[in-house]
Backbone and ligand atoms as CSV (ligand in chain L), in Angstrom:
chain,resi,resn,atom,element,x,y,z
A,1,MET,N,N,-15.275,2.243,26.661
A,1,MET,CA,C,-14.713,3.413,25.969
A,1,MET,C,C,-15.552,4.655,26.323
A,2,PRO,N,N,-14.908,5.780,26.747
A,2,PRO,CA,C,-15.665,7.005,27.036
A,2,PRO,C,C,-16.465,7.442,25.803
A,3,THR,N,N,-17.610,8.093,26.032
A,3,THR,CA,C,-18.512,8.459,24.946
A,3,THR,C,C,-17.809,9.313,23.883
A,4,ALA,N,N,-17.020,10.301,24.357
A,4,ALA,CA,C,-16.359,11.212,23.411
A,4,ALA,C,C,-15.424,10.437,22.476
A,5,LEU,N,N,-14.679,9.505,23.063
A,5,LEU,CA,C,-13.737,8.722,22.258
A,5,LEU,C,C,-14.464,7.834,21.257
A,6,ARG,N,N,-15.554,7.212,21.754
A,6,ARG,CA,C,-16.312,6.329,20.881
A,6,ARG,C,C,-16.866,7.128,19.688
A,7,PHE,N,N,-17.330,8.353,20.028
A,7,PHE,CA,C,-17.867,9.229,18.976
A,7,PHE,C,C,-16.774,9.551,17.933
A,8,ALA,N,N,-15.573,9.842,18.483
A,8,ALA,CA,C,-14.466,10.214,17.586
A,8,ALA,C,C,-14.107,9.061,16.652
A,9,SER,N,N,-14.081,7.851,17.216
A,9,SER,CA,C,-13.676,6.732,16.350
A,9,SER,C,C,-14.778,6.407,15.335
A,10,THR,N,N,-16.054,6.602,15.736
A,10,THR,CA,C,-17.149,6.400,14.784
A,10,THR,C,C,-17.059,7.421,13.661
A,11,LEU,N,N,-16.771,8.670,14.080
A,11,LEU,CA,C,-16.673,9.745,13.089
A,11,LEU,C,C,-15.558,9.442,12.081
A,12,SER,N,N,-14.406,9.012,12.594
A,12,SER,CA,C,-13.298,8.773,11.668
A,12,SER,C,C,-13.608,7.588,10.751
A,13,ALA,N,N,-14.347,6.604,11.280
A,13,ALA,CA,C,-14.730,5.468,10.427
A,13,ALA,C,C,-15.664,5.940,9.316
A,14,VAL,N,N,-16.586,6.823,9.667
A,14,VAL,CA,C,-17.523,7.348,8.664
A,14,VAL,C,C,-16.767,8.163,7.611
A,15,LEU,N,N,-15.847,9.000,8.095
A,15,LEU,CA,C,-15.071,9.832,7.157
A,15,LEU,C,C,-14.244,8.956,6.223
A,16,LEU,N,N,-13.625,7.929,6.801
A,16,LEU,CA,C,-12.799,7.017,6.000
A,16,LEU,C,C,-13.656,6.345,4.924
A,17,ALA,N,N,-14.869,5.888,5.341
A,17,ALA,CA,C,-15.760,5.230,4.394
A,17,ALA,C,C,-16.159,6.198,3.282
A,18,ALA,N,N,-16.469,7.435,3.660
A,18,ALA,CA,C,-16.894,8.431,2.672
A,18,ALA,C,C,-15.759,8.705,1.683
A,19,PHE,N,N,-14.539,8.801,2.228
A,19,PHE,CA,C,-13.375,9.085,1.391
A,19,PHE,C,C,-13.130,7.921,0.418
A,20,THR,N,N,-13.217,6.703,0.964
A,20,THR,CA,C,-12.978,5.512,0.141
A,20,THR,C,C,-14.016,5.403,-0.966
A,21,LEU,N,N,-15.267,5.736,-0.616
A,21,LEU,CA,C,-16.333,5.645,-1.611
A,21,LEU,C,C,-16.181,6.722,-2.672
A,22,ALA,N,N,-15.602,7.862,-2.264
A,22,ALA,CA,C,-15.477,8.978,-3.208
A,22,ALA,C,C,-14.454,8.658,-4.299
A,23,LEU,N,N,-13.454,7.864,-3.975
A,23,LEU,CA,C,-12.368,7.610,-4.935
A,23,LEU,C,C,-12.821,6.969,-6.253
A,24,PRO,N,N,-13.586,5.847,-6.203
A,24,PRO,CA,C,-13.981,5.242,-7.481
A,24,PRO,C,C,-14.828,6.181,-8.327
A,25,ALA,N,N,-15.645,7.025,-7.668
A,25,ALA,CA,C,-16.481,7.954,-8.423
A,25,ALA,C,C,-15.601,8.910,-9.219
A,26,GLN,N,N,-14.516,9.381,-8.597
A,26,GLN,CA,C,-13.600,10.282,-9.303
A,26,GLN,C,C,-12.921,9.561,-10.460
A,27,ALA,N,N,-12.492,8.326,-10.180
A,27,ALA,CA,C,-11.773,7.568,-11.197
A,27,ALA,C,C,-12.663,7.321,-12.417
A,28,GLN,N,N,-13.967,7.209,-12.188
A,28,GLN,CA,C,-14.874,6.952,-13.306
A,28,GLN,C,C,-15.065,8.178,-14.191
A,29,THR,N,N,-15.075,9.355,-13.564
A,29,THR,CA,C,-15.374,10.550,-14.358
A,29,THR,C,C,-14.130,11.106,-15.046
A,30,ALA,N,N,-12.937,10.858,-14.494
A,30,ALA,CA,C,-11.732,11.506,-15.014
A,30,ALA,C,C,-11.434,11.211,-16.484
A,31,PRO,N,N,-11.414,9.944,-16.957
A,31,PRO,CA,C,-10.988,9.697,-18.332
A,31,PRO,C,C,-11.901,10.345,-19.371
A,32,ALA,N,N,-13.194,10.444,-19.071
A,32,ALA,CA,C,-14.123,11.010,-20.036
A,32,ALA,C,C,-13.810,12.481,-20.302
A,33,THR,N,N,-13.297,13.181,-19.309
A,33,THR,CA,C,-13.068,14.613,-19.460
A,33,THR,C,C,-11.772,14.916,-20.196
A,34,ALA,N,N,-10.733,14.069,-20.079
A,34,ALA,CA,C,-9.430,14.460,-20.601
A,34,ALA,C,C,-8.713,13.335,-21.336
A,35,ASP,N,N,-8.919,13.236,-22.649
A,35,ASP,CA,C,-8.046,12.415,-23.469
A,35,ASP,C,C,-6.920,13.345,-23.919
A,36,PRO,N,N,-5.676,13.019,-23.543
A,36,PRO,CA,C,-4.579,13.937,-23.840
A,36,PRO,C,C,-4.266,14.040,-25.335
A,37,MET,N,N,-4.723,13.071,-26.143
A,37,MET,CA,C,-4.415,13.099,-27.579
A,37,MET,C,C,-5.680,12.841,-28.401
A,38,PRO,N,N,-6.666,13.702,-28.281
A,38,PRO,CA,C,-7.938,13.431,-28.972
A,38,PRO,C,C,-7.785,13.414,-30.495
A,39,GLY,N,N,-6.868,14.236,-31.015
A,39,GLY,CA,C,-6.687,14.311,-32.470
A,39,GLY,C,C,-6.131,13.013,-33.030
A,40,LEU,N,N,-5.069,12.512,-32.396
A,40,LEU,CA,C,-4.459,11.263,-32.856
A,40,LEU,C,C,-5.456,10.110,-32.752
A,41,LYS,N,N,-6.204,10.098,-31.657
A,41,LYS,CA,C,-7.181,9.031,-31.458
A,41,LYS,C,C,-8.240,9.060,-32.563
A,42,ALA,N,N,-8.692,10.256,-32.917
A,42,ALA,CA,C,-9.706,10.383,-33.973
A,42,ALA,C,C,-9.158,9.892,-35.314
A,43,VAL,N,N,-7.887,10.226,-35.598
A,43,VAL,CA,C,-7.252,9.763,-36.838
A,43,VAL,C,C,-7.235,8.229,-36.861
A,44,MET,N,N,-6.850,7.637,-35.723
A,44,MET,CA,C,-6.752,6.176,-35.635
A,44,MET,C,C,-8.122,5.518,-35.779
A,45,GLN,N,N,-9.114,6.119,-35.137
A,45,GLN,CA,C,-10.457,5.521,-35.202
A,45,GLN,C,C,-10.990,5.558,-36.628
A,46,GLN,N,N,-10.653,6.633,-37.342
A,46,GLN,CA,C,-11.085,6.715,-38.736
A,46,GLN,C,C,-10.346,5.697,-39.607
A,47,LEU,N,N,-9.037,5.512,-39.335
A,47,LEU,CA,C,-8.288,4.479,-40.057
A,47,LEU,C,C,-8.916,3.112,-39.810
A,48,GLY,N,N,-9.307,2.865,-38.564
A,48,GLY,CA,C,-9.937,1.590,-38.223
A,48,GLY,C,C,-11.242,1.390,-38.999
A,49,ARG,N,N,-12.062,2.436,-39.066
A,49,ARG,CA,C,-13.340,2.323,-39.796
A,49,ARG,C,C,-13.099,2.101,-41.288
A,50,HIS,N,N,-12.093,2.810,-41.836
A,50,HIS,CA,C,-11.814,2.657,-43.263
A,50,HIS,C,C,-11.289,1.252,-43.585
A,51,MET,N,N,-10.452,0.717,-42.706
A,51,MET,CA,C,-9.953,-0.644,-42.948
A,51,MET,C,C,-11.088,-1.658,-42.869
A,52,GLN,N,N,-12.022,-1.437,-41.967
A,52,GLN,CA,C,-13.190,-2.328,-41.877
A,52,GLN,C,C,-14.035,-2.236,-43.138
A,53,ALA,N,N,-14.186,-1.004,-43.644
A,53,ALA,CA,C,-14.974,-0.812,-44.858
A,53,ALA,C,C,-14.294,-1.495,-46.047
A,54,VAL,N,N,-12.944,-1.406,-46.112
A,54,VAL,CA,C,-12.211,-2.079,-47.190
A,54,VAL,C,C,-12.412,-3.593,-47.095
A,55,ALA,N,N,-12.325,-4.120,-45.873
A,55,ALA,CA,C,-12.529,-5.569,-45.706
A,55,ALA,C,C,-13.906,-5.974,-46.220
A,56,GLY,N,N,-14.905,-5.150,-45.929
A,56,GLY,CA,C,-16.263,-5.423,-46.414
A,56,GLY,C,C,-16.331,-5.361,-47.928
A,57,ALA,N,N,-15.658,-4.370,-48.519
A,57,ALA,CA,C,-15.671,-4.218,-49.976
A,57,ALA,C,C,-14.937,-5.388,-50.650
A,58,ILE,N,N,-13.846,-5.852,-50.024
A,58,ILE,CA,C,-13.115,-7.010,-50.578
A,58,ILE,C,C,-14.031,-8.236,-50.578
A,59,SER,N,N,-14.764,-8.428,-49.477
A,59,SER,CA,C,-15.689,-9.568,-49.410
A,59,SER,C,C,-16.718,-9.504,-50.521
A,60,ALA,N,N,-17.149,-8.282,-50.853
A,60,ALA,CA,C,-18.156,-8.100,-51.902
A,60,ALA,C,C,-17.517,-8.010,-53.288
A,61,GLU,N,N,-16.161,-8.088,-53.333
A,61,GLU,CA,C,-15.394,-7.903,-54.581
A,61,GLU,C,C,-15.792,-6.612,-55.277
A,62,ASP,N,N,-16.001,-5.593,-54.458
A,62,ASP,CA,C,-16.378,-4.264,-54.953
A,62,ASP,C,C,-15.101,-3.437,-55.083
A,63,TRP,N,N,-14.368,-3.633,-56.221
A,63,TRP,CA,C,-13.046,-2.999,-56.379
A,63,TRP,C,C,-13.160,-1.487,-56.504
A,64,ALA,N,N,-14.279,-1.008,-57.038
A,64,ALA,CA,C,-14.467,0.446,-57.140
A,64,ALA,C,C,-14.511,1.070,-55.740
A,65,GLU,N,N,-15.158,0.374,-54.818
A,65,GLU,CA,C,-15.241,0.887,-53.445
A,65,GLU,C,C,-13.861,0.844,-52.773
A,66,VAL,N,N,-13.091,-0.233,-53.045
A,66,VAL,CA,C,-11.729,-0.297,-52.495
A,66,VAL,C,C,-10.893,0.862,-53.063
A,67,ALA,N,N,-11.035,1.122,-54.357
A,67,ALA,CA,C,-10.277,2.204,-54.996
A,67,ALA,C,C,-10.663,3.557,-54.400
A,68,ARG,N,N,-11.912,3.700,-53.999
A,68,ARG,CA,C,-12.372,4.962,-53.406
A,68,ARG,C,C,-11.811,5.130,-51.991
A,69,LEU,N,N,-11.741,4.014,-51.246
A,69,LEU,CA,C,-11.322,4.085,-49.841
A,69,LEU,C,C,-9.800,4.174,-49.675
A,70,ALA,N,N,-9.057,3.539,-50.594
A,70,ALA,CA,C,-7.594,3.423,-50.421
A,70,ALA,C,C,-6.906,4.780,-50.204
A,71,PRO,N,N,-7.223,5.817,-51.020
A,71,PRO,CA,C,-6.538,7.098,-50.795
A,71,PRO,C,C,-6.879,7.740,-49.451
A,72,GLN,N,N,-8.064,7.416,-48.909
A,72,GLN,CA,C,-8.426,7.987,-47.604
A,72,GLN,C,C,-7.567,7.381,-46.501
A,73,ILE,N,N,-7.065,6.158,-46.742
A,73,ILE,CA,C,-6.136,5.536,-45.788
A,73,ILE,C,C,-4.718,6.071,-46.040
A,74,ALA,N,N,-4.332,6.111,-47.333
A,74,ALA,CA,C,-2.975,6.555,-47.684
A,74,ALA,C,C,-2.746,8.007,-47.266
A,75,GLU,N,N,-3.768,8.849,-47.494
A,75,GLU,CA,C,-3.604,10.280,-47.188
A,75,GLU,C,C,-4.477,10.665,-46.004
A,76,HIS,N,N,-4.420,9.860,-44.960
A,76,HIS,CA,C,-5.257,10.143,-43.778
A,76,HIS,C,C,-4.866,11.497,-43.180
A,77,PRO,N,N,-5.803,12.167,-42.517
A,77,PRO,CA,C,-5.468,13.442,-41.880
A,77,PRO,C,C,-4.410,13.247,-40.796
A,78,GLU,N,N,-3.704,14.312,-40.482
A,78,GLU,CA,C,-2.700,14.244,-39.430
A,78,GLU,C,C,-3.276,14.868,-38.162
A,79,PRO,N,N,-2.775,14.441,-37.002
A,79,PRO,CA,C,-3.229,15.098,-35.779
A,79,PRO,C,C,-2.780,16.558,-35.762
A,80,PRO,N,N,-3.388,17.390,-34.928
A,80,PRO,CA,C,-2.971,18.793,-34.864
A,80,PRO,C,C,-1.493,18.931,-34.487
A,81,LEU,N,N,-0.905,20.054,-34.909
A,81,LEU,CA,C,0.528,20.291,-34.726
A,81,LEU,C,C,0.970,20.127,-33.266
A,82,THR,N,N,0.145,20.616,-32.327
A,82,THR,CA,C,0.534,20.523,-30.914
A,82,THR,C,C,0.720,19.062,-30.501
A,83,GLU,N,N,-0.175,18.196,-30.982
A,83,GLU,CA,C,-0.045,16.766,-30.645
A,83,GLU,C,C,1.176,16.170,-31.336
A,84,LYS,N,N,1.386,16.553,-32.602
A,84,LYS,CA,C,2.539,16.013,-33.339
A,84,LYS,C,C,3.845,16.358,-32.634
A,85,VAL,N,N,3.945,17.598,-32.171
A,85,VAL,CA,C,5.169,18.029,-31.490
A,85,VAL,C,C,5.381,17.204,-30.224
A,86,ARG,N,N,4.312,16.995,-29.477
A,86,ARG,CA,C,4.436,16.203,-28.241
A,86,ARG,C,C,4.855,14.768,-28.542
A,87,VAL,N,N,4.247,14.184,-29.582
A,87,VAL,CA,C,4.574,12.792,-29.920
A,87,VAL,C,C,6.027,12.698,-30.412
A,88,LEU,N,N,6.419,13.619,-31.283
A,88,LEU,CA,C,7.782,13.567,-31.830
A,88,LEU,C,C,8.818,13.813,-30.747
A,89,THR,N,N,8.515,14.704,-29.806
A,89,THR,CA,C,9.435,14.964,-28.696
A,89,THR,C,C,9.616,13.709,-27.855
A,90,TRP,N,N,8.482,13.043,-27.608
A,90,TRP,CA,C,8.531,11.803,-26.814
A,90,TRP,C,C,9.311,10.710,-27.565
A,91,LEU,N,N,9.115,10.629,-28.895
A,91,LEU,CA,C,9.764,9.575,-29.681
A,91,LEU,C,C,11.272,9.769,-29.766
A,92,GLY,N,N,11.723,11.018,-29.818
A,92,GLY,CA,C,13.158,11.282,-29.974
A,92,GLY,C,C,13.680,10.656,-31.247
A,93,THR,N,N,14.769,9.869,-31.138
A,93,THR,CA,C,15.383,9.291,-32.336
A,93,THR,C,C,14.483,8.240,-32.989
A,94,ASP,N,N,13.493,7.721,-32.271
A,94,ASP,CA,C,12.577,6.740,-32.845
A,94,ASP,C,C,11.568,7.380,-33.808
A,95,ALA,N,N,11.564,8.699,-33.883
A,95,ALA,CA,C,10.610,9.393,-34.751
A,95,ALA,C,C,10.736,8.915,-36.195
A,96,VAL,N,N,11.976,8.636,-36.632
A,96,VAL,CA,C,12.209,8.199,-38.016
A,96,VAL,C,C,11.511,6.852,-38.271
A,97,LYS,N,N,11.662,5.951,-37.320
A,97,LYS,CA,C,11.050,4.634,-37.468
A,97,LYS,C,C,9.516,4.735,-37.443
A,98,PHE,N,N,9.013,5.554,-36.533
A,98,PHE,CA,C,7.573,5.766,-36.374
A,98,PHE,C,C,6.982,6.300,-37.685
A,99,ARG,N,N,7.637,7.334,-38.211
A,99,ARG,CA,C,7.189,7.930,-39.463
A,99,ARG,C,C,7.294,6.925,-40.615
A,100,GLY,N,N,8.350,6.106,-40.577
A,100,GLY,CA,C,8.539,5.081,-41.600
A,100,GLY,C,C,7.370,4.102,-41.635
A,101,LEU,N,N,6.847,3.749,-40.478
A,101,LEU,CA,C,5.716,2.810,-40.428
A,101,LEU,C,C,4.462,3.474,-41.000
A,102,ASP,N,N,4.303,4.764,-40.741
A,102,ASP,CA,C,3.167,5.481,-41.321
A,102,ASP,C,C,3.315,5.536,-42.847
A,103,GLN,N,N,4.576,5.705,-43.325
A,103,GLN,CA,C,4.807,5.717,-44.773
A,103,GLN,C,C,4.548,4.339,-45.387
A,104,GLN,N,N,4.838,3.281,-44.630
A,104,GLN,CA,C,4.515,1.919,-45.113
A,104,GLN,C,C,3.013,1.754,-45.287
A,105,VAL,N,N,2.244,2.295,-44.347
A,105,VAL,CA,C,0.780,2.269,-44.478
A,105,VAL,C,C,0.391,2.966,-45.775
A,106,GLY,N,N,0.974,4.144,-46.014
A,106,GLY,CA,C,0.639,4.926,-47.202
A,106,GLY,C,C,0.988,4.195,-48.489
A,107,ALA,N,N,2.210,3.626,-48.545
A,107,ALA,CA,C,2.658,2.940,-49.761
A,107,ALA,C,C,1.779,1.724,-50.050
A,108,ALA,N,N,1.481,0.947,-49.001
A,108,ALA,CA,C,0.663,-0.261,-49.200
A,108,ALA,C,C,-0.768,0.119,-49.586
A,109,ALA,N,N,-1.294,1.191,-48.993
A,109,ALA,CA,C,-2.661,1.622,-49.333
A,109,ALA,C,C,-2.716,2.116,-50.774
A,110,ASN,N,N,-1.662,2.808,-51.230
A,110,ASN,CA,C,-1.627,3.242,-52.627
A,110,ASN,C,C,-1.557,2.041,-53.565
A,111,ALA,N,N,-0.746,1.037,-53.217
A,111,ALA,CA,C,-0.661,-0.184,-54.030
A,111,ALA,C,C,-2.022,-0.885,-54.071
A,112,MET,N,N,-2.731,-0.831,-52.946
A,112,MET,CA,C,-4.063,-1.451,-52.869
A,112,MET,C,C,-5.035,-0.724,-53.807
A,113,GLY,N,N,-4.933,0.602,-53.843
A,113,GLY,CA,C,-5.787,1.386,-54.744
A,113,GLY,C,C,-5.482,1.087,-56.207
A,114,ASP,N,N,-4.180,1.002,-56.538
A,114,ASP,CA,C,-3.777,0.685,-57.921
A,114,ASP,C,C,-4.338,-0.674,-58.335
A,115,ALA,N,N,-4.162,-1.671,-57.443
A,115,ALA,CA,C,-4.639,-3.028,-57.749
A,115,ALA,C,C,-6.159,-3.021,-57.932
A,116,ALA,N,N,-6.852,-2.247,-57.103
A,116,ALA,CA,C,-8.321,-2.189,-57.196
A,116,ALA,C,C,-8.750,-1.583,-58.529
A,117,ARG,N,N,-8.042,-0.557,-58.973
A,117,ARG,CA,C,-8.385,0.072,-60.261
A,117,ARG,C,C,-8.135,-0.885,-61.428
A,118,ARG,N,N,-7.158,-1.795,-61.254
A,118,ARG,CA,C,-6.934,-2.823,-62.286
A,118,ARG,C,C,-7.920,-3.971,-62.159
A,119,GLY,N,N,-8.699,-3.988,-61.084
A,119,GLY,CA,C,-9.608,-5.104,-60.830
A,119,GLY,C,C,-8.874,-6.385,-60.459
A,120,ASP,N,N,-7.640,-6.224,-59.919
A,120,ASP,CA,C,-6.813,-7.381,-59.566
A,120,ASP,C,C,-7.052,-7.739,-58.092
A,121,GLY,N,N,-8.054,-8.600,-57.882
A,121,GLY,CA,C,-8.456,-8.947,-56.512
A,121,GLY,C,C,-7.338,-9.525,-55.666
A,122,GLY,N,N,-6.523,-10.414,-56.271
A,122,GLY,CA,C,-5.424,-11.038,-55.516
A,122,GLY,C,C,-4.433,-10.003,-55.013
A,123,ALA,N,N,-4.099,-9.050,-55.892
A,123,ALA,CA,C,-3.138,-8.011,-55.507
A,123,ALA,C,C,-3.746,-7.061,-54.470
A,124,VAL,N,N,-5.067,-6.836,-54.550
A,124,VAL,CA,C,-5.739,-6.011,-53.534
A,124,VAL,C,C,-5.566,-6.665,-52.160
A,125,ILE,N,N,-5.801,-7.972,-52.134
A,125,ILE,CA,C,-5.739,-8.688,-50.850
A,125,ILE,C,C,-4.307,-8.707,-50.307
A,126,ASP,N,N,-3.313,-8.912,-51.195
A,126,ASP,CA,C,-1.910,-8.864,-50.748
A,126,ASP,C,C,-1.581,-7.494,-50.156
A,127,ALA,N,N,-2.028,-6.441,-50.843
A,127,ALA,CA,C,-1.720,-5.084,-50.380
A,127,ALA,C,C,-2.460,-4.783,-49.080
A,128,PHE,N,N,-3.695,-5.262,-48.986
A,128,PHE,CA,C,-4.467,-5.068,-47.753
A,128,PHE,C,C,-3.705,-5.663,-46.559
A,129,ALA,N,N,-3.149,-6.869,-46.769
A,129,ALA,CA,C,-2.382,-7.512,-45.694
A,129,ALA,C,C,-1.165,-6.665,-45.328
A,130,LYS,N,N,-0.519,-6.056,-46.335
A,130,LYS,CA,C,0.657,-5.216,-46.056
A,130,LYS,C,C,0.261,-3.970,-45.254
A,131,VAL,N,N,-0.893,-3.390,-45.587
A,131,VAL,CA,C,-1.371,-2.229,-44.808
A,131,VAL,C,C,-1.537,-2.649,-43.354
A,132,GLN,N,N,-2.244,-3.759,-43.176
A,132,GLN,CA,C,-2.553,-4.213,-41.813
A,132,GLN,C,C,-1.280,-4.566,-41.038
A,133,GLN,N,N,-0.274,-5.125,-41.755
A,133,GLN,CA,C,1.015,-5.437,-41.102
A,133,GLN,C,C,1.674,-4.169,-40.569
A,134,ALA,N,N,1.560,-3.078,-41.346
A,134,ALA,CA,C,2.192,-1.825,-40.920
A,134,ALA,C,C,1.442,-1.231,-39.721
A,135,CYS,N,N,0.105,-1.325,-39.721
A,135,CYS,CA,C,-0.680,-0.890,-38.547
A,135,CYS,C,C,-0.186,-1.669,-37.322
A,136,LEU,N,N,-0.127,-2.984,-37.500
A,136,LEU,CA,C,0.236,-3.871,-36.388
A,136,LEU,C,C,1.640,-3.561,-35.869
A,137,ALA,N,N,2.583,-3.345,-36.802
A,137,ALA,CA,C,3.970,-3.094,-36.397
A,137,ALA,C,C,4.056,-1.843,-35.527
A,138,CYS,N,N,3.328,-0.799,-35.915
A,138,CYS,CA,C,3.395,0.431,-35.111
A,138,CYS,C,C,2.724,0.211,-33.754
A,139,HIS,N,N,1.602,-0.464,-33.759
A,139,HIS,CA,C,0.913,-0.706,-32.479
A,139,HIS,C,C,1.777,-1.551,-31.554
A,140,GLN,N,N,2.408,-2.607,-32.120
A,140,GLN,CA,C,3.247,-3.473,-31.288
A,140,GLN,C,C,4.476,-2.727,-30.770
A,141,GLY,N,N,4.987,-1.826,-31.596
A,141,GLY,CA,C,6.201,-1.106,-31.206
A,141,GLY,C,C,5.945,0.036,-30.235
A,142,TYR,N,N,4.793,0.717,-30.382
A,142,TYR,CA,C,4.636,1.999,-29.686
A,142,TYR,C,C,3.380,2.191,-28.857
A,143,ARG,N,N,2.337,1.408,-29.100
A,143,ARG,CA,C,1.055,1.747,-28.481
A,143,ARG,C,C,1.098,1.687,-26.955
A,144,ALA,N,N,1.674,0.604,-26.411
A,144,ALA,CA,C,1.688,0.449,-24.953
A,144,ALA,C,C,2.500,1.564,-24.304
A,145,SER,N,N,3.678,1.855,-24.853
A,145,SER,CA,C,4.512,2.887,-24.238
A,145,SER,C,C,3.898,4.274,-24.457
A,146,PHE,N,N,3.196,4.444,-25.581
A,146,PHE,CA,C,2.473,5.705,-25.820
A,146,PHE,C,C,1.448,5.930,-24.717
A,147,ARG,N,N,0.652,4.901,-24.474
A,147,ARG,CA,C,-0.411,5.025,-23.477
A,147,ARG,C,C,0.181,5.258,-22.086
A,148,GLN,N,N,1.282,4.541,-21.814
A,148,GLN,CA,C,1.913,4.683,-20.502
A,148,GLN,C,C,2.448,6.107,-20.310
A,149,HIS,N,N,2.979,6.674,-21.387
A,149,HIS,CA,C,3.573,7.998,-21.274
A,149,HIS,C,C,2.534,9.110,-21.207
A,150,PHE,N,N,1.488,8.997,-22.032
A,150,PHE,CA,C,0.554,10.117,-22.177
A,150,PHE,C,C,-0.724,9.966,-21.363
A,151,LYS,N,N,-1.035,8.755,-20.838
A,151,LYS,CA,C,-2.359,8.571,-20.235
A,151,LYS,C,C,-2.282,8.185,-18.762
L,1,HEC,C1,C,3.047,5.215,-36.844
L,1,HEC,C2,C,2.290,4.516,-35.834
L,1,HEC,C3,C,0.911,3.996,-36.115
L,1,HEC,C4,C,0.436,3.464,-37.281
L,1,HEC,C5,C,1.171,3.244,-38.587
L,1,HEC,C6,C,-0.934,3.101,-37.031
L,1,HEC,N1,N,-1.279,3.401,-35.747
L,1,HEC,FE1,FE,-3.105,3.074,-34.903
L,1,HEC,N2,N,-2.383,3.775,-33.126
L,1,HEC,C7,C,-1.119,4.297,-32.916
L,1,HEC,C8,C,-1.020,4.738,-31.541
L,1,HEC,C9,C,0.198,5.407,-30.907
L,1,HEC,C10,C,-2.258,4.457,-30.934
L,1,HEC,C11,C,-2.685,4.730,-29.471
L,1,HEC,C12,C,-3.485,6.013,-29.446
L,1,HEC,C13,C,-4.188,6.274,-28.146
L,1,HEC,O1,O,-4.148,5.450,-27.228
L,1,HEC,O2,O,-4.800,7.374,-28.016
L,1,HEC,C14,C,-3.089,3.850,-31.951
L,1,HEC,C15,C,-4.399,3.430,-31.754
L,1,HEC,C16,C,-5.227,2.912,-32.726
L,1,HEC,C17,C,-6.623,2.548,-32.524
L,1,HEC,C18,C,-7.383,2.643,-31.206
L,1,HEC,C19,C,-8.008,4.006,-31.080
L,1,HEC,C20,C,-8.815,4.127,-29.775
L,1,HEC,O3,O,-10.046,4.264,-29.868
L,1,HEC,O4,O,-8.219,4.051,-28.688
L,1,HEC,C21,C,-7.093,2.086,-33.721
L,1,HEC,C22,C,-8.501,1.584,-34.030
L,1,HEC,C23,C,-6.008,2.165,-34.674
L,1,HEC,N3,N,-4.893,2.687,-34.036
L,1,HEC,C24,C,-6.096,1.779,-35.994
L,1,HEC,C25,C,-5.035,1.813,-36.902
L,1,HEC,C26,C,-5.103,1.281,-38.245
L,1,HEC,C27,C,-6.298,0.604,-38.869
L,1,HEC,C28,C,-3.886,1.509,-38.791
L,1,HEC,C29,C,-3.406,1.157,-40.164
L,1,HEC,C30,C,-4.214,1.516,-41.289
L,1,HEC,C31,C,-3.057,2.173,-37.782
L,1,HEC,N4,N,-3.794,2.335,-36.657
L,1,HEC,C32,C,-1.758,2.531,-37.993
L,1,HEC,C33,C,-0.113,4.378,-33.833
L,1,HEC,C34,C,-0.177,3.941,-35.143
């Protein structure tokens, strides 16, 4: 192979290697910079922490603590309006069902708070299961397609 040609093919191999190596580095940094729905994610993470705290309080039969936490789940903060509009636009006619599942979370969390104030451990646990069922139903119905659409 003439020297010039050999040089050219070596150069292109080096460039190709550099380009290939550059790709994973970009892929690693991209998600950290841009979560398209940071508000919704923060709301969800807080719901997760509160449900964990309730589970801990149930184990300790600390009904006062369950009564304190229940309204924070029932009346959780909402994501910012811009995110809500994007989510509702994406949901279209499913928005009613989506909102209904959030209302199920609220109703069950309120029932859990009422039961805790009565010191009725069995009813607290039943209501806790209903809250978790509503979380699960929304995740099973929408989480994968949400992530696919927005991320
Ligand atoms: C009306 C729908 C809906 C309900 C009800 C709901 N979630 Fe979510 N949740 C979502 C969606 C959509 C995502 C995906 C968000 C994302 O990927 O940014 C999610 C994600 C999460 C995550 C993962 C957050 C992360 O770090 O990626 C947690 C934890 C979570 N939800 C907890 C809960 C708990 C606990 C409840 C019930 C008390 C609940 N969710 C109820 C829709 C819902």
